[in-house]
TORMI-999321 format. One record per residue (C-alpha): residue number from 1; x, y, z; residue in three letters. Coordinates in nm, 4 decimals. Example, Ala and Ser with C-alpha at 12.3 -4.5 7.8 and 13.67 -1.06 7.14 Angstrom:
2
PT pos        x        y        z code
PT   1   1.2300  -0.4500   0.7800  ala
PT   2   1.3670  -0.1060   0.7140  ser
end
This chain:
260
PT pos        x        y        z code
PT   1  24.6292  -8.5658   5.1870  unk
PT   2  24.6445  -8.9618   5.1191  unk
PT   3  24.3360  -9.2209   5.2673  unk
PT   4  24.5455  -9.3297   5.5008  unk
PT   5  24.6159  -9.0094   5.6396  unk
PT   6  24.2247  -8.8934   5.5975  unk
PT   7  24.1455  -9.2069   5.7661  unk
PT   8  24.3894  -9.1338   6.0548  unk
PT   9  24.2665  -8.8120   6.1054  unk
PT  10  23.9044  -8.9080   6.1377  unk
PT  11  23.9936  -9.1565   6.3584  unk
PT  12  24.2206  -8.8653   6.6168  unk
PT  13  23.8673  -8.7192   6.6358  unk
PT  14  23.6724  -9.0156   6.7308  unk
PT  15  23.5233  -9.0773   6.4170  unk
PT  16  23.5619  -9.4341   6.2904  unk
PT  17  23.3202  -9.3915   5.9788  unk
PT  18  23.2765  -9.2703   5.6564  unk
PT  19  23.1456  -9.2572   5.2902  unk
PT  20  23.3195  -9.3296   4.9810  unk
PT  21  23.1599  -8.9324   4.8896  unk
PT  22  23.2776  -8.7888   5.1692  unk
PT  23  23.6473  -8.9526   5.0866  unk
PT  24  23.6286  -8.8151   4.7443  unk
PT  25  23.5494  -8.4737   4.8561  unk
PT  26  23.8042  -8.4546   5.0856  unk
PT  27  24.0993  -8.5741   4.9258  unk
PT  28  24.0235  -8.3827   4.6178  unk
PT  29  24.1215  -8.7204   4.3928  unk
PT  30  23.8884  -8.8777   4.1410  unk
PT  31  23.5995  -9.1417   4.2467  unk
PT  32  23.7784  -9.4101   4.0673  unk
PT  33  24.1406  -9.3632   4.2376  unk
PT  34  23.9203  -9.3274   4.5823  unk
PT  35  23.7644  -9.6204   4.5695  unk
PT  36  24.0529  -9.8439   4.4503  unk
PT  37  24.2489  -9.6939   4.7418  unk
PT  38  23.9582  -9.7927   4.9609  unk
PT  39  23.9873 -10.1437   4.7872  unk
PT  40  24.3467 -10.1553   4.8828  unk
PT  41  24.3017 -10.0476   5.2614  unk
PT  42  24.0017 -10.3414   5.2651  unk
PT  43  24.2340 -10.5967   5.1549  unk
PT  44  24.5190 -10.5050   5.4401  unk
PT  45  24.2250 -10.5403   5.6708  unk
PT  46  24.2192 -10.1668   5.7380  unk
PT  47  23.9026 -10.0955   5.6386  unk
PT  48  23.5584 -10.2746   5.6375  unk
PT  49  23.2210 -10.1830   5.4201  unk
PT  50  22.9417 -10.3105   5.5918  unk
PT  51  22.7258 -10.1456   5.3492  unk
PT  52  22.7743 -10.0234   5.0504  unk
PT  53  22.9567  -9.6862   5.0262  unk
PT  54  22.9797  -9.6996   5.4097  unk
PT  55  23.3275  -9.7443   5.5165  unk
PT  56  23.4678  -9.7804   5.8792  unk
PT  57  23.8021  -9.7856   6.0174  unk
PT  58  23.8965 -10.1444   6.1498  unk
PT  59  24.1596 -10.0964   6.4794  unk
PT  60  24.4341 -10.3624   6.5423  unk
PT  61  24.2236 -10.5179   6.8340  unk
PT  62  23.9275 -10.6017   6.5810  unk
PT  63  24.1473 -10.6852   6.2730  unk
PT  64  24.0987 -11.0528   6.3182  unk
PT  65  23.7060 -11.0097   6.3768  unk
PT  66  23.7729 -10.8047   5.9659  unk
PT  67  23.4741 -10.5146   6.1267  unk
PT  68  23.4080 -10.3105   6.3822  unk
PT  69  23.1076 -10.4884   6.5926  unk
PT  70  22.7700 -10.4153   6.4728  unk
PT  71  22.6993 -10.2093   6.8141  unk
PT  72  22.9825  -9.9297   6.7205  unk
PT  73  22.8859  -9.8789   6.3382  unk
PT  74  22.4857  -9.9498   6.3472  unk
PT  75  22.4038  -9.5885   6.5017  unk
PT  76  22.6172  -9.3855   6.2673  unk
PT  77  22.4439  -9.6088   5.9661  unk
PT  78  22.1262  -9.5620   6.0322  unk
PT  79  22.1798  -9.2434   6.1149  unk
PT  80  22.3172  -9.2384   5.7609  unk
PT  81  21.9974  -9.4229   5.6265  unk
PT  82  21.7674  -9.2071   5.8576  unk
PT  83  21.5831  -9.4914   5.9875  unk
PT  84  21.4747  -9.5604   6.3366  unk
PT  85  21.6011  -9.8679   6.5208  unk
PT  86  21.6987  -9.9810   6.8520  unk
PT  87  21.9005 -10.2730   6.9607  unk
PT  88  21.6846 -10.5548   7.0588  unk
PT  89  21.6028 -10.8827   7.1281  unk
PT  90  21.9341 -11.1248   7.2385  unk
PT  91  22.1208 -10.8375   7.1915  unk
PT  92  21.9430 -10.5936   7.4015  unk
PT  93  21.9078 -10.8995   7.6621  unk
PT  94  22.2687 -10.9051   7.6519  unk
PT  95  22.3280 -10.5259   7.7348  unk
PT  96  22.0664 -10.5570   8.0558  unk
PT  97  22.3038 -10.8131   8.1688  unk
PT  98  22.1544 -11.1410   8.0653  unk
PT  99  22.4654 -11.3285   7.9770  unk
PT 100  22.3853 -11.6763   7.9735  unk
PT 101  22.4370 -11.7276   7.5890  unk
PT 102  22.6706 -11.4605   7.4067  unk
PT 103  22.4671 -11.3773   7.0758  unk
PT 104  22.6741 -11.5020   6.7621  unk
PT 105  22.4581 -11.1964   6.6045  unk
PT 106  22.3959 -10.8373   6.6735  unk
PT 107  21.9990 -10.7850   6.6380  unk
PT 108  21.8444 -10.4605   6.4923  unk
PT 109  21.4683 -10.4069   6.5187  unk
PT 110  21.3671 -10.1395   6.2325  unk
PT 111  21.0619 -10.0631   6.0980  unk
PT 112  21.1032 -10.2726   5.7918  unk
PT 113  21.2682 -10.6019   5.6918  unk
PT 114  21.6159 -10.5591   5.5705  unk
PT 115  21.8926 -10.7495   5.4789  unk
PT 116  22.1416 -10.9030   5.7173  unk
PT 117  22.4579 -10.7309   5.7301  unk
PT 118  22.8221 -10.9662   5.6727  unk
PT 119  23.0857 -10.7714   5.7563  unk
PT 120  23.3891 -10.9947   5.8428  unk
PT 121  23.3135 -11.2222   6.0863  unk
PT 122  23.0358 -10.9875   6.2129  unk
PT 123  22.6573 -11.0143   6.1349  unk
PT 124  22.3823 -10.8363   6.1961  unk
PT 125  22.0254 -10.9230   6.1745  unk
PT 126  21.7095 -10.7018   6.1261  unk
PT 127  21.4012 -10.7610   6.2828  unk
PT 128  21.0965 -10.6041   6.1585  unk
PT 129  20.8412 -10.3809   6.4043  unk
PT 130  20.6094 -10.1322   6.2400  unk
PT 131  20.5581  -9.9360   6.6003  unk
PT 132  20.9833  -9.9117   6.6590  unk
PT 133  20.9205  -9.4969   6.7257  unk
PT 134  20.6653  -9.6046   7.0321  unk
PT 135  20.9462  -9.8741   7.1535  unk
PT 136  21.0702  -9.7134   7.4978  unk
PT 137  21.4493  -9.7426   7.4763  unk
PT 138  21.7507  -9.6434   7.6630  unk
PT 139  22.0683  -9.5363   7.6091  unk
PT 140  22.4103  -9.6939   7.6428  unk
PT 141  22.7867  -9.6049   7.5741  unk
PT 142  23.0019  -9.7854   7.3247  unk
PT 143  23.3574  -9.7226   7.2653  unk
PT 144  23.1988  -9.5248   6.9248  unk
PT 145  22.9465  -9.3483   7.0866  unk
PT 146  22.5522  -9.3832   7.2452  unk
PT 147  22.3475  -9.6843   7.1157  unk
PT 148  21.9950  -9.6908   7.1518  unk
PT 149  21.8621 -10.0188   7.3320  unk
PT 150  21.5347 -10.1125   7.4169  unk
PT 151  21.4068 -10.1020   7.7817  unk
PT 152  21.4676 -10.4112   7.9874  unk
PT 153  21.0682 -10.4232   7.9759  unk
PT 154  21.0464 -10.3963   7.6312  unk
PT 155  21.3275 -10.6040   7.5440  unk
PT 156  21.1074 -10.9349   7.7337  unk
PT 157  20.8231 -10.8167   7.5445  unk
PT 158  20.9949 -10.8303   7.2144  unk
PT 159  21.1306 -11.2005   7.3152  unk
PT 160  20.8177 -11.3448   7.3755  unk
PT 161  20.6886 -11.1904   7.0460  unk
PT 162  20.9489 -11.3001   6.8392  unk
PT 163  21.1018 -11.6488   6.9676  unk
PT 164  21.2350 -11.7880   6.6314  unk
PT 165  21.5099 -11.5081   6.6414  unk
PT 166  21.5585 -11.5603   7.0575  unk
PT 167  21.6503 -11.9237   7.0626  unk
PT 168  21.3330 -12.0715   7.1005  unk
PT 169  21.0995 -12.0309   7.4291  unk
PT 170  21.3026 -12.2472   7.6764  unk
PT 171  21.5885 -11.9749   7.5966  unk
PT 172  21.3409 -11.7033   7.6191  unk
PT 173  21.2281 -11.8015   7.9459  unk
PT 174  21.5855 -11.8430   8.0330  unk
PT 175  21.6851 -11.4796   7.9260  unk
PT 176  21.3664 -11.3846   8.1138  unk
PT 177  21.4675 -11.5445   8.4397  unk
PT 178  21.7796 -11.3402   8.4079  unk
PT 179  21.6196 -11.0130   8.3475  unk
PT 180  21.3537 -11.0523   8.6112  unk
PT 181  21.4790 -10.7993   8.8690  unk
PT 182  21.5144 -10.5256   8.6589  unk
PT 183  21.1766 -10.5397   8.5204  unk
PT 184  20.9273 -10.2512   8.6587  unk
PT 185  20.5858 -10.4201   8.6988  unk
PT 186  20.3982 -10.0783   8.6173  unk
PT 187  20.6641 -10.0381   8.2821  unk
PT 188  20.5839 -10.3760   8.2011  unk
PT 189  20.2118 -10.2985   8.2321  unk
PT 190  20.2615 -10.0106   8.0009  unk
PT 191  20.4265 -10.1778   7.7300  unk
PT 192  20.0747 -10.3784   7.6713  unk
PT 193  19.9855 -10.0701   7.4971  unk
PT 194  20.2351 -10.1353   7.2543  unk
PT 195  20.2453 -10.5395   7.1803  unk
PT 196  19.9519 -10.7855   7.0832  unk
PT 197  19.7538 -10.9065   7.3577  unk
PT 198  19.9057 -11.2524   7.2896  unk
PT 199  20.2269 -11.1055   7.4096  unk
PT 200  20.1183 -11.0498   7.7355  unk
PT 201  19.9298 -11.3723   7.7913  unk
PT 202  20.2906 -11.5952   7.7386  unk
PT 203  20.4724 -11.3259   7.9154  unk
PT 204  20.3126 -11.3588   8.2472  unk
PT 205  20.3057 -11.7265   8.2260  unk
PT 206  20.6657 -11.7342   8.1735  unk
PT 207  20.7259 -11.4918   8.4438  unk
PT 208  20.5567 -11.7188   8.6913  unk
PT 209  20.7092 -12.0240   8.5415  unk
PT 210  21.0560 -11.9077   8.6081  unk
PT 211  20.9530 -11.7957   9.0085  unk
PT 212  20.9037 -11.3788   8.9048  unk
PT 213  20.5013 -11.4011   9.0188  unk
PT 214  20.5632 -11.0359   9.1807  unk
PT 215  20.6271 -10.8944   8.8061  unk
PT 216  20.3476 -11.0644   8.6443  unk
PT 217  20.0491 -10.9288   8.8866  unk
PT 218  19.9225 -10.6203   8.7022  unk
PT 219  19.9930 -10.8453   8.3514  unk
PT 220  19.7539 -11.1019   8.5129  unk
PT 221  19.4900 -10.8351   8.5807  unk
PT 222  19.5327 -10.6671   8.2479  unk
PT 223  19.4555 -11.0376   8.1025  unk
PT 224  19.1540 -11.0857   8.3129  unk
PT 225  18.9935 -10.7760   8.1706  unk
PT 226  19.0865 -10.7943   7.7979  unk
PT 227  19.1628 -11.1805   7.7164  unk
PT 228  18.8445 -11.3585   7.5360  unk
PT 229  18.9813 -11.6032   7.4024  unk
PT 230  19.2667 -11.8798   7.4451  unk
PT 231  19.5922 -11.8432   7.2589  unk
PT 232  19.8824 -12.1058   7.2197  unk
PT 233  20.1978 -12.0580   7.3896  unk
PT 234  20.3850 -12.1417   7.1186  unk
PT 235  20.2789 -11.9997   6.8025  unk
PT 236  20.2149 -12.2230   6.4943  unk
PT 237  20.2186 -12.5655   6.6693  unk
PT 238  19.9246 -12.7642   6.7218  unk
PT 239  19.7303 -12.6822   7.0147  unk
PT 240  19.4217 -12.9370   6.9874  unk
PT 241  19.4925 -13.1542   7.2906  unk
PT 242  19.6773 -12.9038   7.4980  unk
PT 243  19.5892 -12.8053   7.8548  unk
PT 244  19.4488 -12.5077   7.9465  unk
PT 245  19.5758 -12.2278   8.1520  unk
PT 246  19.2448 -12.0579   8.2949  unk
PT 247  19.4274 -11.7540   8.4153  unk
PT 248  19.6541 -11.6403   8.1463  unk
PT 249  19.3983 -11.7674   7.8548  unk
PT 250  19.7035 -12.0102   7.7146  unk
PT 251  19.6911 -12.3531   7.5518  unk
PT 252  19.9906 -12.5098   7.6626  unk
PT 253  20.1276 -12.6953   7.3555  unk
PT 254  20.4500 -12.7190   7.4586  unk
PT 255  20.7186 -12.7688   7.7135  unk
PT 256  20.9436 -12.4933   7.8177  unk
PT 257  21.2635 -12.5852   8.0102  unk
PT 258  21.4397 -12.2474   8.1494  unk
PT 259  21.8485 -12.3088   8.2522  unk
PT 260  21.8326 -12.1516   8.5487  unk
end
């Protein structure tokens, strides 16, 4: 059996990934010969290597992309690496129906920072969150299996917590407006246990800003009972002359203009 037959056999069983070691064992050939065959197949666009030693079969519909989309190989790769993860931020927002702006990168939240993956025209960005195992997830079907995705409520907290990875606060507000109808106020409140208090203050403020005060009511009570100090709406920006929102304990040091 040659490499092409091996890959075709995997694909016939719905498996679109393999490692160099697996191919070497299956083909009964030398590692040098198998790596050479893989290089030739990659040159023809039939295989891609998003991670060293980890290969994916690229069906004809994705040849122009030069790789499988991130959501179709990240679950398998992260399982191989033994890492807990979920699709988050802009990618999760899109999967939950916030399609205002299609993200150019597939975003993955994991415990530690990792280098971006570049595979053809596909880019995967990793965002570190220490308590990744505690974050509620939902499962979404993809053509290659099941993808772990942060829940709508957890997604909004991540967007607030990592605005530089989400196009800034105005874009975050736009996405929150699109997600608002799917948000459960009680699940939002539960998420405060997993996130810094300033994230709750900023999220409540933005929910009211985009016309979803009902989703923010329980968060307001939480802030009233826990927030002792004012925090800037936009972290890292001077707030010496900022106005104060007494209900959310926020220094309004930025103008947020959602595209509604």
